[in-house]
Structure formats: C-alpha cells, structure tokens
A tleap script that builds the chain and sets N, CA, C and O, in Angstrom:
source leaprc.protein.ff14SB
mol = sequence {
  NMET ALA GLY PHE PHE TYR GLN ARG ALA LYS
  PRO ASN THR ALA ASN TRP ILE ALA ALA CYS
  VAL ASN LEU LEU SER LEU PRO ILE GLY THR
  ALA LEU GLY ILE TYR SER LEU LEU LYS LEU
  ASN ASN TYR LEU LYS GLU LEU GLN GLU SER
  GLN CGLN
}
set mol.1.N position { 116.893 111.511 94.719 }
set mol.1.CA position { 116.736 110.571 93.610 }
set mol.1.C position { 116.519 111.325 92.296 }
set mol.1.O position { 117.055 110.947 91.255 }
set mol.2.N position { 115.726 112.396 92.363 }
set mol.2.CA position { 115.461 113.167 91.149 }
set mol.2.C position { 116.734 113.841 90.648 }
set mol.2.O position { 116.958 113.937 89.442 }
set mol.3.N position { 117.567 114.309 91.582 }
set mol.3.CA position { 118.822 114.955 91.203 }
set mol.3.C position { 119.755 114.001 90.473 }
set mol.3.O position { 120.480 114.406 89.564 }
set mol.4.N position { 119.735 112.733 90.873 }
set mol.4.CA position { 120.564 111.710 90.234 }
set mol.4.C position { 120.176 111.537 88.773 }
set mol.4.O position { 121.041 111.487 87.898 }
set mol.5.N position { 118.881 111.447 88.509 }
set mol.5.CA position { 118.425 111.322 87.126 }
set mol.5.C position { 118.674 112.598 86.345 }
set mol.5.O position { 118.989 112.555 85.155 }
set mol.6.N position { 118.533 113.734 87.016 }
set mol.6.CA position { 118.707 115.032 86.339 }
set mol.6.C position { 120.138 115.196 85.844 }
set mol.6.O position { 120.360 115.693 84.740 }
set mol.7.N position { 121.102 114.784 86.651 }
set mol.7.CA position { 122.501 114.937 86.252 }
set mol.7.C position { 122.882 113.968 85.130 }
set mol.7.O position { 123.757 114.274 84.320 }
set mol.8.N position { 122.237 112.815 85.079 }
set mol.8.CA position { 122.539 111.849 84.013 }
set mol.8.C position { 121.959 112.305 82.682 }
set mol.8.O position { 122.563 112.088 81.631 }
set mol.9.N position { 120.791 112.935 82.722 }
set mol.9.CA position { 120.169 113.435 81.491 }
set mol.9.C position { 120.823 114.747 81.087 }
set mol.9.O position { 121.366 115.471 81.921 }
set mol.10.N position { 120.762 115.041 79.795 }
set mol.10.CA position { 121.257 116.337 79.338 }
set mol.10.C position { 120.233 117.398 79.746 }
set mol.10.O position { 119.092 117.364 79.284 }
set mol.11.N position { 120.626 118.327 80.598 }
set mol.11.CA position { 119.647 119.317 81.074 }
set mol.11.C position { 119.314 120.345 79.994 }
set mol.11.O position { 120.074 121.290 79.783 }
set mol.12.N position { 118.192 120.169 79.314 }
set mol.12.CA position { 117.792 121.164 78.327 }
set mol.12.C position { 116.881 122.190 78.996 }
set mol.12.O position { 116.448 122.009 80.134 }
set mol.13.N position { 116.601 123.254 78.278 }
set mol.13.CA position { 115.890 124.387 78.865 }
set mol.13.C position { 114.492 124.013 79.338 }
set mol.13.O position { 114.048 124.479 80.388 }
set mol.14.N position { 113.795 123.178 78.574 }
set mol.14.CA position { 112.425 122.804 78.932 }
set mol.14.C position { 112.390 122.063 80.269 }
set mol.14.O position { 111.536 122.333 81.114 }
set mol.15.N position { 113.319 121.131 80.452 }
set mol.15.CA position { 113.386 120.401 81.722 }
set mol.15.C position { 113.705 121.344 82.872 }
set mol.15.O position { 113.129 121.230 83.953 }
set mol.16.N position { 114.625 122.277 82.637 }
set mol.16.CA position { 115.037 123.230 83.667 }
set mol.16.C position { 113.866 124.114 84.074 }
set mol.16.O position { 113.644 124.362 85.260 }
set mol.17.N position { 113.114 124.590 83.073 }
set mol.17.CA position { 111.943 125.425 83.349 }
set mol.17.C position { 110.892 124.624 84.117 }
set mol.17.O position { 110.304 125.124 85.077 }
set mol.18.N position { 110.659 123.389 83.694 }
set mol.18.CA position { 109.674 122.544 84.371 }
set mol.18.C position { 110.068 122.307 85.829 }
set mol.18.O position { 109.213 122.328 86.714 }
set mol.19.N position { 111.353 122.082 86.078 }
set mol.19.CA position { 111.831 121.869 87.442 }
set mol.19.C position { 111.626 123.121 88.290 }
set mol.19.O position { 111.204 123.036 89.443 }
set mol.20.N position { 111.927 124.279 87.714 }
set mol.20.CA position { 111.737 125.541 88.436 }
set mol.20.C position { 110.264 125.778 88.748 }
set mol.20.O position { 109.917 126.186 89.856 }
set mol.21.N position { 109.404 125.523 87.774 }
set mol.21.CA position { 107.961 125.705 87.979 }
set mol.21.C position { 107.457 124.773 89.081 }
set mol.21.O position { 106.654 125.169 89.926 }
set mol.22.N position { 107.943 123.523 89.058 }
set mol.22.CA position { 107.538 122.571 90.098 }
set mol.22.C position { 107.992 123.035 91.482 }
set mol.22.O position { 107.238 122.943 92.450 }
set mol.23.N position { 109.219 123.529 91.571 }
set mol.23.CA position { 109.732 124.012 92.852 }
set mol.23.C position { 108.958 125.231 93.339 }
set mol.23.O position { 108.679 125.365 94.531 }
set mol.24.N position { 108.611 126.120 92.404 }
set mol.24.CA position { 107.890 127.342 92.784 }
set mol.24.C position { 106.433 127.072 93.112 }
set mol.24.O position { 105.857 127.735 93.976 }
set mol.25.N position { 105.830 126.104 92.432 }
set mol.25.CA position { 104.394 125.879 92.597 }
set mol.25.C position { 104.049 125.371 93.992 }
set mol.25.O position { 102.937 125.590 94.473 }
set mol.26.N position { 104.991 124.693 94.644 }
set mol.26.CA position { 104.709 124.165 95.985 }
set mol.26.C position { 104.505 125.284 97.008 }
set mol.26.O position { 103.446 125.323 97.636 }
set mol.27.N position { 105.465 126.199 97.210 }
set mol.27.CA position { 105.218 127.279 98.183 }
set mol.27.C position { 104.088 128.206 97.774 }
set mol.27.O position { 103.342 128.690 98.626 }
set mol.28.N position { 103.952 128.462 96.466 }
set mol.28.CA position { 102.873 129.337 96.000 }
set mol.28.C position { 101.523 128.688 96.280 }
set mol.28.O position { 100.601 129.348 96.761 }
set mol.29.N position { 101.404 127.396 95.980 }
set mol.29.CA position { 100.162 126.675 96.245 }
set mol.29.C position { 99.835 126.641 97.725 }
set mol.29.O position { 98.676 126.789 98.113 }
set mol.30.N position { 100.863 126.444 98.559 }
set mol.30.CA position { 100.660 126.423 100.004 }
set mol.30.C position { 100.178 127.787 100.492 }
set mol.30.O position { 99.243 127.874 101.288 }
set mol.31.N position { 100.824 128.852 100.009 }
set mol.31.CA position { 100.443 130.210 100.417 }
set mol.31.C position { 99.012 130.522 99.981 }
set mol.31.O position { 98.241 131.107 100.741 }
set mol.32.N position { 98.663 130.132 98.764 }
set mol.32.CA position { 97.300 130.359 98.275 }
set mol.32.C position { 96.282 129.590 99.100 }
set mol.32.O position { 95.207 130.103 99.409 }
set mol.33.N position { 96.622 128.365 99.453 }
set mol.33.CA position { 95.719 127.547 100.266 }
set mol.33.C position { 95.477 128.163 101.637 }
set mol.33.O position { 94.342 128.232 102.107 }
set mol.34.N position { 96.570 128.616 102.280 }
set mol.34.CA position { 96.443 129.248 103.595 }
set mol.34.C position { 95.640 130.535 103.483 }
set mol.34.O position { 94.768 130.802 104.310 }
set mol.35.N position { 95.933 131.332 102.460 }
set mol.35.CA position { 95.232 132.601 102.247 }
set mol.35.C position { 93.735 132.375 102.055 }
set mol.35.O position { 92.916 133.072 102.654 }
set mol.36.N position { 93.381 131.398 101.217 }
set mol.36.CA position { 91.964 131.141 100.958 }
set mol.36.C position { 91.265 130.606 102.213 }
set mol.36.O position { 90.097 130.913 102.450 }
set mol.37.N position { 91.986 129.799 103.025 }
set mol.37.CA position { 91.404 129.313 104.276 }
set mol.37.C position { 91.137 130.474 105.230 }
set mol.37.O position { 90.097 130.509 105.889 }
set mol.38.N position { 92.065 131.419 105.307 }
set mol.38.CA position { 91.872 132.578 106.178 }
set mol.38.C position { 90.709 133.432 105.697 }
set mol.38.O position { 89.908 133.906 106.503 }
set mol.39.N position { 90.613 133.629 104.388 }
set mol.39.CA position { 89.504 134.405 103.823 }
set mol.39.C position { 88.169 133.729 104.130 }
set mol.39.O position { 87.199 134.389 104.501 }
set mol.40.N position { 88.130 132.417 103.972 }
set mol.40.CA position { 86.917 131.654 104.241 }
set mol.40.C position { 86.548 131.743 105.717 }
set mol.40.O position { 85.376 131.885 106.067 }
set mol.41.N position { 87.562 131.659 106.580 }
set mol.41.CA position { 87.350 131.750 108.016 }
set mol.41.C position { 86.755 133.110 108.384 }
set mol.41.O position { 85.806 133.182 109.165 }
set mol.42.N position { 87.305 134.178 107.830 }
set mol.42.CA position { 86.787 135.522 108.098 }
set mol.42.C position { 85.355 135.671 107.591 }
set mol.42.O position { 84.514 136.289 108.244 }
set mol.43.N position { 85.092 135.100 106.426 }
set mol.43.CA position { 83.758 135.164 105.842 }
set mol.43.C position { 82.738 134.457 106.730 }
set mol.43.O position { 81.641 134.968 106.960 }
set mol.44.N position { 83.111 133.272 107.230 }
set mol.44.CA position { 82.209 132.515 108.099 }
set mol.44.C position { 81.980 133.241 109.420 }
set mol.44.O position { 80.872 133.218 109.956 }
set mol.45.N position { 83.017 133.884 109.945 }
set mol.45.CA position { 82.871 134.656 111.184 }
set mol.45.C position { 81.890 135.799 110.980 }
set mol.45.O position { 81.015 136.031 111.815 }
set mol.46.N position { 82.035 136.512 109.871 }
set mol.46.CA position { 81.137 137.632 109.573 }
set mol.46.C position { 79.708 137.139 109.391 }
set mol.46.O position { 78.755 137.804 109.797 }
set mol.47.N position { 79.572 135.987 108.786 }
set mol.47.CA position { 78.248 135.402 108.566 }
set mol.47.C position { 77.572 135.080 109.896 }
set mol.47.O position { 76.387 135.353 110.085 }
set mol.48.N position { 78.348 134.493 110.820 }
set mol.48.CA position { 77.787 134.166 112.135 }
set mol.48.C position { 77.420 135.419 112.914 }
set mol.48.O position { 76.386 135.463 113.580 }
set mol.49.N position { 78.280 136.450 112.829 }
set mol.49.CA position { 77.999 137.694 113.569 }
set mol.49.C position { 76.747 138.398 113.024 }
set mol.49.O position { 75.983 138.993 113.784 }
set mol.50.N position { 76.549 138.322 111.715 }
set mol.50.CA position { 75.405 138.990 111.125 }
set mol.50.C position { 74.096 138.264 111.428 }
set mol.50.O position { 73.027 138.874 111.399 }
set mol.51.N position { 74.176 136.962 111.719 }
set mol.51.CA position { 72.987 136.182 112.036 }
set mol.51.C position { 72.519 136.396 113.476 }
set mol.51.O position { 71.340 136.214 113.778 }
set mol.52.N position { 73.425 136.776 114.353 }
set mol.52.CA position { 73.067 136.954 115.766 }
set mol.52.C position { 72.284 138.235 115.995 }
set mol.52.O position { 71.907 138.533 117.128 }
savepdb mol mol.pdb
quit
C-alpha cells in the first residue's frame, strides 16, 4: 500500500531518505533490543552467581 502512494507522489530526496531510515531502523532496533536483552541476561546471571 505504501509503494502505491510512493509511486503516485513525486519522490523527492527527503521522502527517499525518510523511507531508507525507516527501513534501516527496524533491523537496527531489533538487533539493539536483542543485544541489550543478552547483556541484561548475562548481568543477571553474574549477579546471581556472586550472591551464592
């Protein structure tokens, strides 16, 4: 649906950049989320081991 509107509108540079940023932000955000979850998991494991 977005592609349909994109082709009807005149694709100027700002729209093109915004589309690229939106496309890139999804995998980057996902990778950051997974990375931070893993870091948090390791931190909690170390915390539990140090308490025992």
